[in-house]
C-alpha positions in Angstrom: -43.9 74.9 52.6 -40.9 72.8 53.9 -40.0 69.0 53.5 -40.5 68.6 57.3 -43.9 70.7 57.2 -45.1 68.4 54.1 -44.6 65.3 56.3 -46.3 66.6 58.8 -49.2 67.7 57.4 -49.6 64.1 55.0 -49.4 62.9 58.7 -51.7 64.3 60.2 -54.3 64.0 56.9 -53.8 60.4 56.8 -54.5 59.7 60.6 -57.6 61.7 60.1 -59.2 59.8 57.4 -58.1 56.6 56.1 -59.7 57.8 52.6 -56.3 59.6 52.3 -53.9 56.6 52.6 -52.8 57.0 48.3 -50.6 60.1 50.1 -48.3 57.0 51.7 -46.9 57.3 48.1 -45.9 61.2 48.5 -44.3 60.1 51.7 -42.3 57.2 49.9 -41.3 59.7 47.5 -39.7 61.7 50.2 -38.0 58.8 52.0 -36.6 57.9 48.5 -34.6 60.7 47.9 -31.4 60.9 47.6 -28.9 63.5 49.5 -31.4 64.0 52.3 -31.0 65.0 55.7 -30.8 62.4 58.8 -33.2 64.3 60.6 -35.9 64.1 57.5 -35.0 60.2 56.9 -36.3 60.0 60.5 -39.0 62.2 60.6 -40.5 60.1 57.2 -39.9 57.0 58.9 -41.7 58.3 61.9 -44.6 59.1 59.8 -44.7 56.0 58.5 -44.6 54.2 61.4 -47.6 56.5 63.0 -49.6 55.6 59.9 -49.5 51.9 60.1 -49.7 51.4 63.7 -53.3 52.4 62.9 -53.5 50.4 60.2 -52.1 47.0 61.4 -55.2 46.9 63.2 -56.6 45.0 60.6 -56.3 41.4 59.7 -56.8 41.9 56.0 -53.6 44.0 56.0 -51.8 41.0 56.1 -53.6 38.3 54.8 -52.8 37.4 50.8 -56.4 36.7 49.2 -59.4 38.7 50.7 -60.9 36.2 53.1 -63.6 38.9 53.9 -67.3 38.3 52.9 -67.6 41.8 51.4 -68.3 41.3 47.8 -67.6 45.1 46.3 -64.8 45.0 44.1 -63.4 48.1 44.7 -63.1 47.4 48.7 -61.3 44.5 47.4 -59.2 46.2 45.1 -58.4 48.8 48.1 -57.2 46.4 50.2 -55.1 44.9 47.9 -53.6 48.0 46.9 -53.0 48.7 50.5 -51.1 45.1 51.0 -48.8 46.0 47.7 -47.9 49.6 49.6 -47.2 47.7 52.8 -44.8 45.6 50.8 -43.4 48.8 48.9 -43.0 50.3 52.6 -41.6 47.5 54.4 -38.9 47.0 51.3 -38.0 50.8 51.8 -37.7 50.9 55.5 -35.4 48.2 55.7 -33.0 49.3 52.9 -32.2 51.8 55.4 -31.1 49.2 57.7 -27.6 49.5 55.9 -27.6 53.2 55.6 -24.6 54.9 56.9 -25.8 57.1 59.6 -26.4 55.3 62.9 -29.3 56.8 64.0 -31.2 56.1 60.8 -29.9 52.5 61.1 -31.4 51.6 64.5 -34.8 53.4 63.5 -35.3 52.0 60.7 -34.3 48.9 62.5 -36.5 49.0 65.5 -39.6 49.8 63.5 -38.8 46.7 60.8 -39.1 44.7 63.9 -42.3 46.5 65.3 -43.8 46.0 62.0 -43.3 42.4 61.6 -44.4 42.1 65.4 -47.4 43.3 64.8 -48.6 41.0 61.8 -47.9 38.0 64.5 -50.9 39.2 66.3 -52.8 37.4 62.9 -50.9 35.6 60.9 -47.2 34.0 61.2 -43.9 35.6 60.6 -44.2 36.3 56.7 -41.2 34.6 55.0 -40.7 37.1 52.5 -40.3 40.0 54.9 -38.4 38.5 57.3 -35.9 37.6 55.2 -35.8 40.8 54.0 -35.3 42.3 57.3 -32.8 39.8 58.7 -30.4 40.0 55.1 -30.6 43.9 55.7 -29.5 43.3 59.3 -26.5 40.7 58.2 -25.7 42.6 55.6 -24.6 46.1 57.9 -22.1 44.0 59.5 -22.8 45.9 62.5 -22.2 43.5 65.7 -24.6 45.6 68.1 -27.6 45.1 65.4 -26.8 41.4 65.2 -26.6 41.0 68.7 -30.3 43.2 68.9 -31.7 40.4 66.4 -30.4 37.7 68.4 -32.0 38.5 71.4 -35.7 38.6 69.3 -35.1 34.7 68.1 -36.4 33.1 71.1 -40.3 31.5 70.1 -40.8 28.9 67.3 -42.1 31.0 65.1 -38.9 33.6 65.2 -36.4 30.6 65.2 -37.8 29.0 62.6 -37.8 31.9 60.4 -34.5 32.9 61.3 -33.3 29.5 60.4 -34.8 29.7 57.0 -33.7 33.4 56.3 -29.8 32.4 57.3 -30.0 29.3 54.9 -31.3 31.3 52.0 -28.5 34.3 53.2 -26.0 31.7 53.1 -26.6 30.2 49.8 -27.3 34.1 48.2 -23.7 35.4 50.0 -21.5 32.0 49.6 -18.7 33.7 48.3 -18.6 36.9 51.0 -16.1 36.0 53.8 -16.9 39.3 55.6 -20.4 38.0 56.3 -19.8 34.8 57.7 -18.6 36.4 61.3 -22.0 37.7 61.5 -24.1 34.6 59.9 -22.2 32.7 62.8 -23.1 35.4 65.6 -26.8 35.1 64.4 -26.9 31.0 63.7 -25.1 30.5 67.0 -27.9 32.2 69.2 -30.4 30.2 67.7 -31.1 27.7 70.4 -33.0 24.3 69.8 -31.4 22.5 72.3 -34.8 22.0 74.1 -36.5 21.7 70.6 -34.4 18.5 69.6 -35.1 16.8 73.3 -39.2 17.4 72.5 -38.7 15.8 69.2 -37.5 12.4 70.4 -41.0 12.1 72.1 -42.3 11.9 68.9 -45.9 13.4 69.7 -48.3 14.0 66.7 -49.5 17.2 67.4 -49.4 20.5 65.9 -46.4 21.4 67.7 -44.4 18.4 67.6 -44.6 18.9 63.6 -43.6 22.2 64.1 -40.5 21.4 66.6 -39.8 18.6 63.5 -39.8 21.2 60.8 -37.3 24.0 63.0 -35.1 20.7 63.4 -34.8 20.1 59.6 -34.3 23.1 59.2 -31.5 23.3 61.2 -29.4 20.8 59.8 -29.8 22.1 56.2 -29.1 25.9 57.1 -26.0 25.1 59.0 -24.7 22.7 56.2 -25.7 26.0 53.9 -23.3 28.1 56.1 -20.5 25.9 56.3 -20.0 26.2 52.7 -19.6 29.7 53.3 -16.0 31.2 53.0 -14.5 31.8 56.7 -11.4 33.2 58.6 -8.9 31.1 59.9 -10.2 32.0 63.6 -14.1 31.2 63.1 -13.0 28.3 61.2 -11.5 27.1 64.1 -13.8 28.5 66.7 -17.0 26.5 64.7 -14.6 23.2 64.5 -14.1 23.4 68.5 -17.6 24.4 69.4 -19.7 21.5 66.8 -19.1 18.2 68.8 -21.1 20.1 72.2 -23.1 22.8 70.4 -24.5 21.7 67.1 -24.4 17.9 66.6 -26.3 16.9 69.6 -29.2 19.0 68.5 -28.7 18.2 64.8 -31.8 15.8 63.0 -28.8 14.0 60.7 -25.4 14.8 62.0 -23.9 12.6 59.2 -24.4 15.9 56.8 -21.3 17.7 58.4 -19.0 14.7 56.8 -17.7 16.2 54.3 -17.2 19.6 56.3 -15.0 17.2 59.2 -13.4 15.1 56.7 -11.8 17.9 54.6 -11.2 19.8 58.0 -9.5 16.3 59.0 -7.5 16.1 55.8 -5.8 19.8 55.8 -3.4 18.9 58.8 -2.3 20.8 62.0 -5.0 22.6 64.1 -7.7 22.1 61.6 -7.0 18.2 62.2 -7.0 18.4 65.9 -9.9 20.6 66.5 -12.1 18.6 64.0 -11.2 15.3 66.0 -14.1 15.1 68.6 -16.9 15.8 65.8 -15.4 12.8 63.7 -14.8 10.2 66.7 -19.2 11.4 67.5 -20.1 10.4 63.9 -17.7 7.2 64.0 -19.2 5.7 67.5 -22.5 6.9 67.4 -23.8 8.0 63.7 -21.4 4.5 62.1 -19.1 6.7 60.3 -16.8 4.6 58.1 -13.8 6.1 58.0 -11.0 3.2 57.9 -8.4 6.1 57.7 -8.8 7.5 60.7 -6.2 6.3 62.8 -3.2 6.2 60.2 -3.9 10.2 59.5 -4.0 10.8 63.4 -1.0 8.8 64.0 0.6 11.0 61.3 -0.5 14.3 63.2 2.0 13.0 66.2 4.9 15.2 65.1 7.5 16.9 67.6 5.9 20.1 66.8 2.5 19.0 68.0 3.8 19.2 71.7 4.4 22.6 71.8 0.9 24.1 70.6 -1.4 25.0 72.7 -3.6 22.1 72.3 -1.3 19.6 73.4 -3.8 18.9 76.3 -6.7 18.4 74.6 -5.0 16.0 71.8 -3.8 14.2 74.8 -7.0 13.9 76.1 -8.7 12.9 73.0 -6.1 10.4 72.4 -6.8 8.8 75.8 -10.4 8.4 74.5 -9.6 7.2 71.3 -7.1 4.5 72.4 -9.0 3.2 75.2 -11.1 0.2 73.2 -9.7 -3.1 74.1 -10.1 -4.1 70.6 -7.7 -2.5 68.8 -4.5 -4.2 67.3 -1.3 -4.1 69.7 0.8 -2.9 66.8 -1.6 0.7 66.5 -1.4 1.2 70.4 2.1 0.3 70.4 3.3 2.5 67.3 1.4 5.7 69.0 3.3 5.0 72.7 6.6 4.6 70.8 6.2 8.1 68.6 4.4 9.9 71.7 7.6 9.0 73.6 10.3 9.5 71.2 8.7 12.9 70.4 8.9 13.6 74.2 12.9 13.9 74.4 12.0 17.6 72.9 9.4 18.6 74.6 8.4 21.0 77.3 8.5 18.9 80.9 5.1 19.3 81.8 4.2 17.7 78.2 6.8 14.7 79.3 4.8 14.5 82.2 1.4 14.5 80.6 2.8 12.0 77.8 4.6 9.3 80.3 1.1 9.1 82.1 -0.5 8.4 79.1 1.5 5.8 77.9 1.5 4.0 81.5 -2.0 4.0 81.3 -1.7 2.5 77.4 0.4 -0.1 79.3 -2.3 -0.9 81.6 -5.0 -1.1 79.2 -3.2 -3.0 76.7 -0.7 -5.3 78.1 1.0 -6.7 75.1 2.7 -3.6 74.7 4.5 -4.0 78.1 7.5 -5.3 76.0 8.6 -2.3 75.0 8.8 -1.1 78.4 10.7 -4.1 79.8 13.5 -4.9 77.0 16.5 -4.5 78.6 19.7 -2.7 77.8 20.8 -5.9 76.3 18.0 -6.7 73.8 18.5 -6.2 70.1 15.7 -3.4 69.7 17.8 -1.4 72.1 20.9 -1.8 70.5 19.7 -1.0 67.1 15.9 0.5 67.2 14.1 -1.3 64.4 11.5 1.2 64.9 10.9 3.5 61.6 10.4 7.3 62.1 9.6 8.2 58.7 7.1 5.8 58.2 3.5 7.2 58.3 2.0 3.8 58.4 1.3 2.5 62.0 1.1 -0.8 60.4 4.6 -0.2 58.6 6.8 1.1 61.3 8.1 -2.0 63.5 6.8 -0.4 66.7 6.3 -4.2 68.4 9.5 -4.8 67.6 11.3 -1.9 69.1 11.5 -0.7 72.7 10.9 2.6 74.8 14.4 3.1 75.2 13.7 7.1 75.8 12.5 5.8 79.3 16.1 5.9 80.1 16.8 9.3 78.4 14.0 10.7 80.4 15.3 9.3 83.5 17.4 11.8 83.7 15.6 14.8 83.1 16.3 18.0 84.6 13.0 18.2 86.2 12.3 15.9 89.1 8.8 15.5 88.0 10.0 13.4 85.0 12.0 10.7 86.2 9.2 10.1 89.4 6.8 9.6 86.5 8.8 7.3 84.2 9.4 5.1 87.5 5.7 4.8 87.8 5.5 3.7 84.4 8.6 1.0 84.7 7.0 -0.2 87.6 3.0 0.3 88.3 2.3 -0.8 91.7 -1.3 -1.5 90.4 -3.7 -1.3 87.6 -5.1 1.6 88.1 -5.7 4.2 85.6 -3.6 7.2 86.4 -4.9 11.1 85.9 -3.3 12.8 83.0 -2.9 16.2 84.9 -4.3 17.9 81.8 -4.6 21.2 83.7 -0.7 21.0 84.5 1.4 23.9 82.2 5.3 24.9 82.8 4.6 28.0 84.8 3.0 25.7 87.6 5.1 23.2 87.6 7.9 25.9 87.9 5.9 27.5 91.0 5.6 24.0 92.4 9.0 23.5 92.6 9.9 27.0 93.7 7.9 26.7 96.6 9.4 23.3 97.4 13.2 24.8 97.3 12.2 28.2 98.7 12.6 27.5 102.4 15.0 29.2 105.3 18.6 28.1 105.5 19.6 26.3 108.5 21.7 28.5 110.8 23.6 28.3 114.3 21.4 27.3 116.8 23.5 29.5 119.4 23.7 33.2 118.5 28.0 34.0 118.5 28.9 36.2 121.1 31.9 37.9 119.7 34.2 37.3 116.3 38.2 36.6 116.3 39.2 38.2 113.4 42.4 36.9 113.8 41.1 33.6 112.9 40.5 34.7 109.1 43.3 37.4 108.7 45.3 34.9 106.1 41.8 34.7 104.3 40.1 38.4 104.5 41.2 41.9 105.0 39.2 43.6 107.9 40.9 47.1 107.1 
């Protein structure tokens, strides 16, 4: 008898009489055999599915500790054996999710998921089996499988179980960078935005308690995940979305302080992307970070104005420097350093920076002195500003002047002198738009349209052409 025929006979035997359930062990042995064909593996999986579709109608299959009133010792032992066997079967099926054969992967995934779904009819999702299932899916490093799993994480039980499993997985595999992309794919799909809103209502119901536990688990899971090594691309993706997609839903966002401060200290793009989240923690959660502005000042390098993130950085600077409580020396230092770096910046960035400085002058009148110091002022003849100084309190910005405006007033791009003129002589105290949507390409197209006009022509059409008038200049042979 072939293995296929044996599987068919065993399945029919068990389905016809449950007293033959001990034959499940034989099917498990066939499933565990090495170097067997893909078809035989799928057939064995299908056999187990058919058998357990019948057995899973019994509550005692999933409840630890038998609650039945039946005192028959043999029945109790049989049921315990069935539960132990079910655990072995589930482990064997989930282990095949990492199979190199795509069809075996998909079959094992769907059967494992159907087993867990069947259990929820009687009990909550079992923590161990759910973790085993999610762990195997993540270990496949298969984006499609992780995406399928993400779609299942919708109700409260699945969200709680998935968060617990992801946190545990992140801790167990904290040294494997290749897994972090797939962990993030699943974790970012767990939406608790509505739950975090319900949590604020503080109702003492079973549902509210469950929501509270989910929100707390959400915190710890993210903290564990952020400790995993990540690729540069994923690191930047996480930093750019934390302030919008994670922090608003966290029970205690202060748990992210270490991660954000370390990112901010890295410099470059990482510092820039960590700014929004750090600022939220400083303003809304009373994070004490006294070196925030000095480190922000050190980020103002000429290279920054050539990056793709410059518009976003200026937008955040606009938020950070709006407070009227900021000291004049600090605001002056930012204005001066930005103006000086603008001498090497692209035209569209110069326009954004000039508009930003215009708003700074309107919000902080004490900075106006830098703009209105004339050509004969000592600060213009010998600039006391120290460009190498990284401390805004020691760079002498208030004693300096914005002489760079004189240079930018002669800029080749007509829009730059126009915005410099507005900075020097503002017509009102209304803040101007930064024009963050502008780039060099759009600026060029605007001026191309402006100058792309038909040249003026003679309004009367000439009737003849006298060649003799031009014979000394042109030859008409």
